[in-house]
Predicted model as a PDB file, atoms N, CA, C, CB and O in Angstrom, pLDDT in the B-factor column:
MODEL        1                                                                  
ATOM      1  N   MET A   1     -27.279  62.369  59.317  1.00 92.00           N  
ATOM      2  CA  MET A   1     -27.595  63.552  58.641  1.00 92.00           C  
ATOM      3  C   MET A   1     -27.501  64.695  59.583  1.00 92.00           C  
ATOM      4  CB  MET A   1     -28.924  63.471  58.024  1.00 92.00           C  
ATOM      5  O   MET A   1     -26.886  65.712  59.262  1.00 92.00           O  
ATOM      6  N   PRO A   2     -28.120  64.558  60.799  1.00 93.00           N  
ATOM      7  CA  PRO A   2     -27.995  65.629  61.769  1.00 93.00           C  
ATOM      8  C   PRO A   2     -26.629  65.924  62.169  1.00 93.00           C  
ATOM      9  CB  PRO A   2     -28.746  65.334  62.936  1.00 93.00           C  
ATOM     10  O   PRO A   2     -26.321  67.090  62.416  1.00 93.00           O  
ATOM     11  N   ALA A   3     -25.773  64.976  62.257  1.00 95.00           N  
ATOM     12  CA  ALA A   3     -24.384  65.106  62.622  1.00 95.00           C  
ATOM     13  C   ALA A   3     -23.645  65.905  61.549  1.00 95.00           C  
ATOM     14  CB  ALA A   3     -23.744  63.723  62.818  1.00 95.00           C  
ATOM     15  O   ALA A   3     -22.612  66.516  61.823  1.00 95.00           O  
ATOM     16  N   GLY A   4     -24.169  65.896  60.357  1.00 96.00           N  
ATOM     17  CA  GLY A   4     -23.601  66.616  59.184  1.00 96.00           C  
ATOM     18  C   GLY A   4     -24.240  68.058  59.111  1.00 96.00           C  
ATOM     19  O   GLY A   4     -23.960  68.804  58.173  1.00 96.00           O  
ATOM     20  N   GLY A   5     -25.054  68.413  60.061  1.00 96.00           N  
ATOM     21  CA  GLY A   5     -25.563  69.694  60.120  1.00 96.00           C  
ATOM     22  C   GLY A   5     -26.946  69.980  59.508  1.00 96.00           C  
ATOM     23  O   GLY A   5     -27.454  71.099  59.451  1.00 96.00           O  
ATOM     24  N   TRP A   6     -27.498  68.833  59.056  1.00 96.00           N  
ATOM     25  CA  TRP A   6     -28.881  68.965  58.409  1.00 96.00           C  
ATOM     26  C   TRP A   6     -29.892  69.349  59.512  1.00 96.00           C  
ATOM     27  CB  TRP A   6     -29.350  67.562  57.677  1.00 96.00           C  
ATOM     28  O   TRP A   6     -29.796  68.819  60.619  1.00 96.00           O  
ATOM     29  N   PRO A   7     -30.843  70.238  59.251  1.00 97.00           N  
ATOM     30  CA  PRO A   7     -31.832  70.520  60.218  1.00 97.00           C  
ATOM     31  C   PRO A   7     -32.783  69.351  60.373  1.00 97.00           C  
ATOM     32  CB  PRO A   7     -32.566  71.761  59.853  1.00 97.00           C  
ATOM     33  O   PRO A   7     -33.052  68.637  59.407  1.00 97.00           O  
ATOM     34  N   LEU A   8     -33.286  69.149  61.559  1.00 97.00           N  
ATOM     35  CA  LEU A   8     -34.136  67.989  61.868  1.00 97.00           C  
ATOM     36  C   LEU A   8     -35.372  67.887  60.944  1.00 97.00           C  
ATOM     37  CB  LEU A   8     -34.594  68.067  63.328  1.00 97.00           C  
ATOM     38  O   LEU A   8     -35.774  66.810  60.504  1.00 97.00           O  
ATOM     39  N   ARG A   9     -35.926  69.038  60.689  1.00 97.00           N  
ATOM     40  CA  ARG A   9     -37.080  69.052  59.798  1.00 97.00           C  
ATOM     41  C   ARG A   9     -36.796  68.529  58.417  1.00 97.00           C  
ATOM     42  CB  ARG A   9     -37.608  70.419  59.689  1.00 97.00           C  
ATOM     43  O   ARG A   9     -37.644  67.872  57.814  1.00 97.00           O  
ATOM     44  N   VAL A  10     -35.635  68.805  57.914  1.00 97.00           N  
ATOM     45  CA  VAL A  10     -35.280  68.310  56.624  1.00 97.00           C  
ATOM     46  C   VAL A  10     -34.979  66.863  56.726  1.00 97.00           C  
ATOM     47  CB  VAL A  10     -34.123  69.060  56.048  1.00 97.00           C  
ATOM     48  O   VAL A  10     -35.408  66.116  55.846  1.00 97.00           O  
ATOM     49  N   VAL A  11     -34.262  66.379  57.744  1.00 97.00           N  
ATOM     50  CA  VAL A  11     -34.070  64.933  57.903  1.00 97.00           C  
ATOM     51  C   VAL A  11     -35.378  64.222  58.020  1.00 97.00           C  
ATOM     52  CB  VAL A  11     -33.220  64.630  59.110  1.00 97.00           C  
ATOM     53  O   VAL A  11     -35.552  63.199  57.358  1.00 97.00           O  
ATOM     54  N   ASP A  12     -36.282  64.663  58.784  1.00 97.00           N  
ATOM     55  CA  ASP A  12     -37.590  64.065  58.884  1.00 97.00           C  
ATOM     56  C   ASP A  12     -38.287  64.021  57.551  1.00 97.00           C  
ATOM     57  CB  ASP A  12     -38.423  64.806  59.872  1.00 97.00           C  
ATOM     58  O   ASP A  12     -38.879  62.995  57.216  1.00 97.00           O  
ATOM     59  N   GLY A  13     -38.247  65.099  56.760  1.00 97.00           N  
ATOM     60  CA  GLY A  13     -38.919  65.185  55.468  1.00 97.00           C  
ATOM     61  C   GLY A  13     -38.298  64.144  54.522  1.00 97.00           C  
ATOM     62  O   GLY A  13     -39.019  63.450  53.806  1.00 97.00           O  
ATOM     63  N   ALA A  14     -36.955  64.036  54.520  1.00 96.00           N  
ATOM     64  CA  ALA A  14     -36.255  63.123  53.677  1.00 96.00           C  
ATOM     65  C   ALA A  14     -36.627  61.682  53.992  1.00 96.00           C  
ATOM     66  CB  ALA A  14     -34.782  63.329  53.814  1.00 96.00           C  
ATOM     67  O   ALA A  14     -36.897  60.887  53.092  1.00 96.00           O  
ATOM     68  N   LEU A  15     -36.638  61.354  55.290  1.00 96.00           N  
ATOM     69  CA  LEU A  15     -36.952  59.979  55.678  1.00 96.00           C  
ATOM     70  C   LEU A  15     -38.394  59.699  55.395  1.00 96.00           C  
ATOM     71  CB  LEU A  15     -36.641  59.726  57.156  1.00 96.00           C  
ATOM     72  O   LEU A  15     -38.704  58.574  55.004  1.00 96.00           O  
ATOM     73  N   ASP A  16     -39.308  60.634  55.561  1.00 95.00           N  
ATOM     74  CA  ASP A  16     -40.711  60.416  55.176  1.00 95.00           C  
ATOM     75  C   ASP A  16     -40.821  60.137  53.694  1.00 95.00           C  
ATOM     76  CB  ASP A  16     -41.575  61.629  55.546  1.00 95.00           C  
ATOM     77  O   ASP A  16     -41.528  59.218  53.282  1.00 95.00           O  
ATOM     78  N   PHE A  17     -40.133  60.915  52.898  1.00 93.00           N  
ATOM     79  CA  PHE A  17     -40.238  60.685  51.457  1.00 93.00           C  
ATOM     80  C   PHE A  17     -39.735  59.357  51.037  1.00 93.00           C  
ATOM     81  CB  PHE A  17     -39.511  61.721  50.718  1.00 93.00           C  
ATOM     82  O   PHE A  17     -40.346  58.693  50.200  1.00 93.00           O  
ATOM     83  N   LEU A  18     -38.552  58.919  51.639  1.00 93.00           N  
ATOM     84  CA  LEU A  18     -37.973  57.593  51.298  1.00 93.00           C  
ATOM     85  C   LEU A  18     -38.895  56.453  51.835  1.00 93.00           C  
ATOM     86  CB  LEU A  18     -36.504  57.455  51.910  1.00 93.00           C  
ATOM     87  O   LEU A  18     -38.996  55.418  51.177  1.00 93.00           O  
ATOM     88  N   ALA A  19     -39.561  56.610  52.994  1.00 94.00           N  
ATOM     89  CA  ALA A  19     -40.370  55.578  53.471  1.00 94.00           C  
ATOM     90  C   ALA A  19     -41.627  55.433  52.646  1.00 94.00           C  
ATOM     91  CB  ALA A  19     -40.687  55.808  54.874  1.00 94.00           C  
ATOM     92  O   ALA A  19     -42.152  54.324  52.541  1.00 94.00           O  
ATOM     93  N   ALA A  20     -42.145  56.524  52.041  1.00 93.00           N  
ATOM     94  CA  ALA A  20     -43.265  56.448  51.179  1.00 93.00           C  
ATOM     95  C   ALA A  20     -42.930  55.706  49.885  1.00 93.00           C  
ATOM     96  CB  ALA A  20     -43.766  57.818  50.891  1.00 93.00           C  
ATOM     97  O   ALA A  20     -43.808  55.083  49.289  1.00 93.00           O  
ATOM     98  N   ARG A  21     -41.688  55.766  49.452  1.00 92.00           N  
ATOM     99  CA  ARG A  21     -41.261  55.044  48.225  1.00 92.00           C  
ATOM    100  C   ARG A  21     -41.316  53.586  48.430  1.00 92.00           C  
ATOM    101  CB  ARG A  21     -39.859  55.434  47.803  1.00 92.00           C  
ATOM    102  O   ARG A  21     -41.333  52.858  47.438  1.00 92.00           O  
ATOM    103  N   ILE A  22     -41.346  53.070  49.654  1.00 93.00           N  
ATOM    104  CA  ILE A  22     -41.389  51.573  49.850  1.00 93.00           C  
ATOM    105  C   ILE A  22     -42.712  51.053  49.416  1.00 93.00           C  
ATOM    106  CB  ILE A  22     -41.137  51.165  51.338  1.00 93.00           C  
ATOM    107  O   ILE A  22     -42.773  50.063  48.688  1.00 93.00           O  
ATOM    108  N   ASP A  23     -43.746  51.660  49.819  1.00 89.00           N  
ATOM    109  CA  ASP A  23     -45.115  51.160  49.431  1.00 89.00           C  
ATOM    110  C   ASP A  23     -45.562  51.702  48.081  1.00 89.00           C  
ATOM    111  CB  ASP A  23     -46.167  51.560  50.502  1.00 89.00           C  
ATOM    112  O   ASP A  23     -46.379  51.056  47.426  1.00 89.00           O  
ATOM    113  N   HIS A  24     -45.088  52.813  47.645  1.00 89.00           N  
ATOM    114  CA  HIS A  24     -45.501  53.477  46.407  1.00 89.00           C  
ATOM    115  C   HIS A  24     -44.257  53.976  45.592  1.00 89.00           C  
ATOM    116  CB  HIS A  24     -46.454  54.678  46.746  1.00 89.00           C  
ATOM    117  O   HIS A  24     -43.997  55.173  45.476  1.00 89.00           O  
ATOM    118  N   PRO A  25     -43.479  52.935  45.014  1.00 89.00           N  
ATOM    119  CA  PRO A  25     -42.264  53.296  44.330  1.00 89.00           C  
ATOM    120  C   PRO A  25     -42.585  54.166  43.049  1.00 89.00           C  
ATOM    121  CB  PRO A  25     -41.478  51.997  43.950  1.00 89.00           C  
ATOM    122  O   PRO A  25     -43.682  54.133  42.491  1.00 89.00           O  
ATOM    123  N   GLU A  26     -41.576  54.909  42.658  1.00 89.00           N  
ATOM    124  CA  GLU A  26     -41.753  55.794  41.477  1.00 89.00           C  
ATOM    125  C   GLU A  26     -41.850  54.808  40.230  1.00 89.00           C  
ATOM    126  CB  GLU A  26     -40.479  56.892  41.329  1.00 89.00           C  
ATOM    127  O   GLU A  26     -41.202  53.761  40.227  1.00 89.00           O  
ATOM    128  N   PRO A  27     -42.623  55.146  39.240  1.00 91.00           N  
ATOM    129  CA  PRO A  27     -42.718  54.350  38.076  1.00 91.00           C  
ATOM    130  C   PRO A  27     -41.441  54.222  37.279  1.00 91.00           C  
ATOM    131  CB  PRO A  27     -43.745  54.879  37.246  1.00 91.00           C  
ATOM    132  O   PRO A  27     -40.631  55.148  37.248  1.00 91.00           O  
ATOM    133  N   VAL A  28     -41.248  53.059  36.621  1.00 89.00           N  
ATOM    134  CA  VAL A  28     -40.113  52.941  35.831  1.00 89.00           C  
ATOM    135  C   VAL A  28     -40.323  53.612  34.463  1.00 89.00           C  
ATOM    136  CB  VAL A  28     -39.758  51.509  35.694  1.00 89.00           C  
ATOM    137  O   VAL A  28     -41.421  53.570  33.908  1.00 89.00           O  
ATOM    138  N   SER A  29     -39.377  54.162  33.986  1.00 94.00           N  
ATOM    139  CA  SER A  29     -39.486  54.931  32.616  1.00 94.00           C  
ATOM    140  C   SER A  29     -38.535  54.351  31.677  1.00 94.00           C  
ATOM    141  CB  SER A  29     -39.178  56.499  32.735  1.00 94.00           C  
ATOM    142  O   SER A  29     -37.631  53.621  32.084  1.00 94.00           O  
ATOM    143  N   ASP A  30     -38.692  54.647  30.378  1.00 95.00           N  
ATOM    144  CA  ASP A  30     -37.736  54.194  29.354  1.00 95.00           C  
ATOM    145  C   ASP A  30     -36.929  55.357  28.817  1.00 95.00           C  
ATOM    146  CB  ASP A  30     -38.464  53.491  28.203  1.00 95.00           C  
ATOM    147  O   ASP A  30     -36.480  55.335  27.671  1.00 95.00           O  
ATOM    148  N   THR A  31     -36.744  56.388  29.659  1.00 96.00           N  
ATOM    149  CA  THR A  31     -36.028  57.581  29.269  1.00 96.00           C  
ATOM    150  C   THR A  31     -34.650  57.302  28.811  1.00 96.00           C  
ATOM    151  CB  THR A  31     -35.985  58.532  30.370  1.00 96.00           C  
ATOM    152  O   THR A  31     -34.227  57.881  27.810  1.00 96.00           O  
ATOM    153  N   VAL A  32     -33.886  56.426  29.490  1.00 95.00           N  
ATOM    154  CA  VAL A  32     -32.480  56.145  29.083  1.00 95.00           C  
ATOM    155  C   VAL A  32     -32.533  55.533  27.694  1.00 95.00           C  
ATOM    156  CB  VAL A  32     -31.735  55.165  30.113  1.00 95.00           C  
ATOM    157  O   VAL A  32     -31.746  55.935  26.837  1.00 95.00           O  
ATOM    158  N   ARG A  33     -33.398  54.606  27.431  1.00 96.00           N  
ATOM    159  CA  ARG A  33     -33.426  53.942  26.050  1.00 96.00           C  
ATOM    160  C   ARG A  33     -33.850  54.985  25.028  1.00 96.00           C  
ATOM    161  CB  ARG A  33     -34.447  52.675  25.998  1.00 96.00           C  
ATOM    162  O   ARG A  33     -33.331  54.979  23.912  1.00 96.00           O  
ATOM    163  N   THR A  34     -34.793  55.899  25.371  1.00 97.00           N  
ATOM    164  CA  THR A  34     -35.208  56.886  24.496  1.00 97.00           C  
ATOM    165  C   THR A  34     -34.128  57.861  24.099  1.00 97.00           C  
ATOM    166  CB  THR A  34     -36.296  57.566  25.070  1.00 97.00           C  
ATOM    167  O   THR A  34     -34.009  58.258  22.940  1.00 97.00           O  
ATOM    168  N   VAL A  35     -33.336  58.240  25.102  1.00 97.00           N  
ATOM    169  CA  VAL A  35     -32.290  59.232  24.853  1.00 97.00           C  
ATOM    170  C   VAL A  35     -31.040  58.578  24.234  1.00 97.00           C  
ATOM    171  CB  VAL A  35     -31.918  59.953  26.167  1.00 97.00           C  
ATOM    172  O   VAL A  35     -30.442  59.101  23.294  1.00 97.00           O  
ATOM    173  N   THR A  36     -30.682  57.450  24.781  1.00 97.00           N  
ATOM    174  CA  THR A  36     -29.401  56.797  24.253  1.00 97.00           C  
ATOM    175  C   THR A  36     -29.579  55.718  23.212  1.00 97.00           C  
ATOM    176  CB  THR A  36     -28.640  56.178  25.389  1.00 97.00           C  
ATOM    177  O   THR A  36     -28.615  55.321  22.556  1.00 97.00           O  
ATOM    178  N   GLY A  37     -30.685  55.282  23.066  1.00 97.00           N  
ATOM    179  CA  GLY A  37     -30.992  54.167  22.117  1.00 97.00           C  
ATOM    180  C   GLY A  37     -30.562  52.764  22.605  1.00 97.00           C  
ATOM    181  O   GLY A  37     -30.494  51.814  21.825  1.00 97.00           O  
ATOM    182  N   ARG A  38     -30.285  52.669  23.878  1.00 95.00           N  
ATOM    183  CA  ARG A  38     -30.032  51.368  24.536  1.00 95.00           C  
ATOM    184  C   ARG A  38     -30.538  51.340  25.852  1.00 95.00           C  
ATOM    185  CB  ARG A  38     -28.627  51.031  24.585  1.00 95.00           C  
ATOM    186  O   ARG A  38     -30.637  52.398  26.474  1.00 95.00           O  
ATOM    187  N   PRO A  39     -30.901  50.168  26.403  1.00 94.00           N  
ATOM    188  CA  PRO A  39     -31.494  50.090  27.759  1.00 94.00           C  
ATOM    189  C   PRO A  39     -30.502  50.536  28.883  1.00 94.00           C  
ATOM    190  CB  PRO A  39     -31.964  48.633  28.030  1.00 94.00           C  
ATOM    191  O   PRO A  39     -29.285  50.482  28.709  1.00 94.00           O  
ATOM    192  N   ALA A  40     -31.029  50.944  29.953  1.00 94.00           N  
ATOM    193  CA  ALA A  40     -30.256  51.276  31.075  1.00 94.00           C  
ATOM    194  C   ALA A  40     -29.505  50.134  31.625  1.00 94.00           C  
ATOM    195  CB  ALA A  40     -31.078  51.839  32.076  1.00 94.00           C  
ATOM    196  O   ALA A  40     -29.993  49.006  31.548  1.00 94.00           O  
ATOM    197  N   ARG A  41     -28.330  50.338  32.186  1.00 93.00           N  
ATOM    198  CA  ARG A  41     -27.665  49.395  32.922  1.00 93.00           C  
ATOM    199  C   ARG A  41     -28.031  49.333  34.392  1.00 93.00           C  
ATOM    200  CB  ARG A  41     -26.309  49.620  32.771  1.00 93.00           C  
ATOM    201  O   ARG A  41     -28.432  50.347  34.962  1.00 93.00           O  
ATOM    202  N   THR A  42     -27.904  48.170  35.025  1.00 93.00           N  
ATOM    203  CA  THR A  42     -28.132  48.126  36.445  1.00 93.00           C  
ATOM    204  C   THR A  42     -26.878  48.716  37.172  1.00 93.00           C  
ATOM    205  CB  THR A  42     -28.433  46.647  36.904  1.00 93.00           C  
ATOM    206  O   THR A  42     -25.808  48.838  36.575  1.00 93.00           O  
ATOM    207  N   LEU A  43     -27.036  49.058  38.407  1.00 94.00           N  
ATOM    208  CA  LEU A  43     -25.925  49.516  39.177  1.00 94.00           C  
ATOM    209  C   LEU A  43     -24.885  48.438  39.260  1.00 94.00           C  
ATOM    210  CB  LEU A  43     -26.364  49.944  40.545  1.00 94.00           C  
ATOM    211  O   LEU A  43     -23.692  48.740  39.209  1.00 94.00           O  
ATOM    212  N   ARG A  44     -25.278  47.207  39.384  1.00 96.00           N  
ATOM    213  CA  ARG A  44     -24.255  46.102  39.378  1.00 96.00           C  
ATOM    214  C   ARG A  44     -23.491  46.105  38.101  1.00 96.00           C  
ATOM    215  CB  ARG A  44     -24.910  44.715  39.571  1.00 96.00           C  
ATOM    216  O   ARG A  44     -22.262  46.041  38.146  1.00 96.00           O  
ATOM    217  N   GLU A  45     -24.116  46.172  36.978  1.00 96.00           N  
ATOM    218  CA  GLU A  45     -23.430  46.221  35.644  1.00 96.00           C  
ATOM    219  C   GLU A  45     -22.422  47.329  35.524  1.00 96.00           C  
ATOM    220  CB  GLU A  45     -24.442  46.384  34.536  1.00 96.00           C  
ATOM    221  O   GLU A  45     -21.321  47.156  35.002  1.00 96.00           O  
ATOM    222  N   TRP A  46     -22.855  48.536  36.052  1.00 95.00           N  
ATOM    223  CA  TRP A  46     -21.945  49.651  36.003  1.00 95.00           C  
ATOM    224  C   TRP A  46     -20.769  49.466  36.835  1.00 95.00           C  
ATOM    225  CB  TRP A  46     -22.600  50.860  36.387  1.00 95.00           C  
ATOM    226  O   TRP A  46     -19.647  49.747  36.415  1.00 95.00           O  
ATOM    227  N   ALA A  47     -20.997  48.966  38.094  1.00 96.00           N  
ATOM    228  CA  ALA A  47     -19.939  48.696  39.122  1.00 96.00           C  
ATOM    229  C   ALA A  47     -18.911  47.802  38.572  1.00 96.00           C  
ATOM    230  CB  ALA A  47     -20.515  48.072  40.393  1.00 96.00           C  
ATOM    231  O   ALA A  47     -17.714  48.065  38.683  1.00 96.00           O  
ATOM    232  N   VAL A  48     -19.379  46.688  37.945  1.00 96.00           N  
ATOM    233  CA  VAL A  48     -18.449  45.576  37.519  1.00 96.00           C  
ATOM    234  C   VAL A  48     -17.630  46.233  36.415  1.00 96.00           C  
ATOM    235  CB  VAL A  48     -19.244  44.194  36.987  1.00 96.00           C  
ATOM    236  O   VAL A  48     -16.413  46.051  36.379  1.00 96.00           O  
ATOM    237  N   GLU A  49     -18.250  46.989  35.515  1.00 95.00           N  
ATOM    238  CA  GLU A  49     -17.586  47.668  34.367  1.00 95.00           C  
ATOM    239  C   GLU A  49     -16.527  48.660  34.820  1.00 95.00           C  
ATOM    240  CB  GLU A  49     -18.624  48.400  33.505  1.00 95.00           C  
ATOM    241  O   GLU A  49     -15.508  48.803  34.145  1.00 95.00           O  
ATOM    242  N   HIS A  50     -16.736  49.373  35.971  1.00 96.00           N  
ATOM    243  CA  HIS A  50     -15.900  50.410  36.437  1.00 96.00           C  
ATOM    244  C   HIS A  50     -15.027  50.025  37.616  1.00 96.00           C  
ATOM    245  CB  HIS A  50     -16.715  51.544  36.780  1.00 96.00           C  
ATOM    246  O   HIS A  50     -14.258  50.865  38.085  1.00 96.00           O  
ATOM    247  N   ALA A  51     -15.099  48.838  38.106  1.00 96.00           N  
ATOM    248  CA  ALA A  51     -14.481  48.467  39.350  1.00 96.00           C  
ATOM    249  C   ALA A  51     -12.992  48.826  39.332  1.00 96.00           C  
ATOM    250  CB  ALA A  51     -14.678  46.977  39.616  1.00 96.00           C  
ATOM    251  O   ALA A  51     -12.464  49.231  40.367  1.00 96.00           O  
ATOM    252  N   GLY A  52     -12.280  48.692  38.176  1.00 96.00           N  
ATOM    253  CA  GLY A  52     -10.859  48.929  38.099  1.00 96.00           C  
ATOM    254  C   GLY A  52     -10.535  50.344  38.373  1.00 96.00           C  
ATOM    255  O   GLY A  52      -9.418  50.639  38.798  1.00 96.00           O  
ATOM    256  N   HIS A  53     -11.510  51.303  38.139  1.00 96.00           N  
ATOM    257  CA  HIS A  53     -11.181  52.734  38.481  1.00 96.00           C  
ATOM    258  C   HIS A  53     -11.106  53.002  40.054  1.00 96.00           C  
ATOM    259  CB  HIS A  53     -12.294  53.688  37.836  1.00 96.00           C  
ATOM    260  O   HIS A  53     -10.610  54.035  40.505  1.00 96.00           O  
ATOM    261  N   PHE A  54     -11.609  52.043  40.806  1.00 93.00           N  
ATOM    262  CA  PHE A  54     -11.643  52.285  42.252  1.00 93.00           C  
ATOM    263  C   PHE A  54     -10.607  51.428  42.956  1.00 93.00           C  
ATOM    264  CB  PHE A  54     -13.043  52.001  42.822  1.00 93.00           C  
ATOM    265  O   PHE A  54     -10.627  51.366  44.185  1.00 93.00           O  
ATOM    266  N   ARG A  55      -9.730  50.782  42.267  1.00 89.00           N  
ATOM    267  CA  ARG A  55      -8.711  49.940  42.861  1.00 89.00           C  
ATOM    268  C   ARG A  55      -7.348  50.709  42.957  1.00 89.00           C  
ATOM    269  CB  ARG A  55      -8.556  48.631  42.021  1.00 89.00           C  
ATOM    270  O   ARG A  55      -6.359  50.155  43.437  1.00 89.00           O  
TER     271      ARG A  55                                                      
ENDMDL                                                                          
END                                                                             
């Protein structure tokens, strides 16, 4: 991130935020199901479904 021009204070803040998520992850919500009427897919499911677009 610093090599990409990010200020060190921003990098430190981002890493601190991500580290805190390890012990205190964000709660899971049912927003996708509420909005779309179906459960959310996993990243794996999405990637398998769309793999052909990246070949």
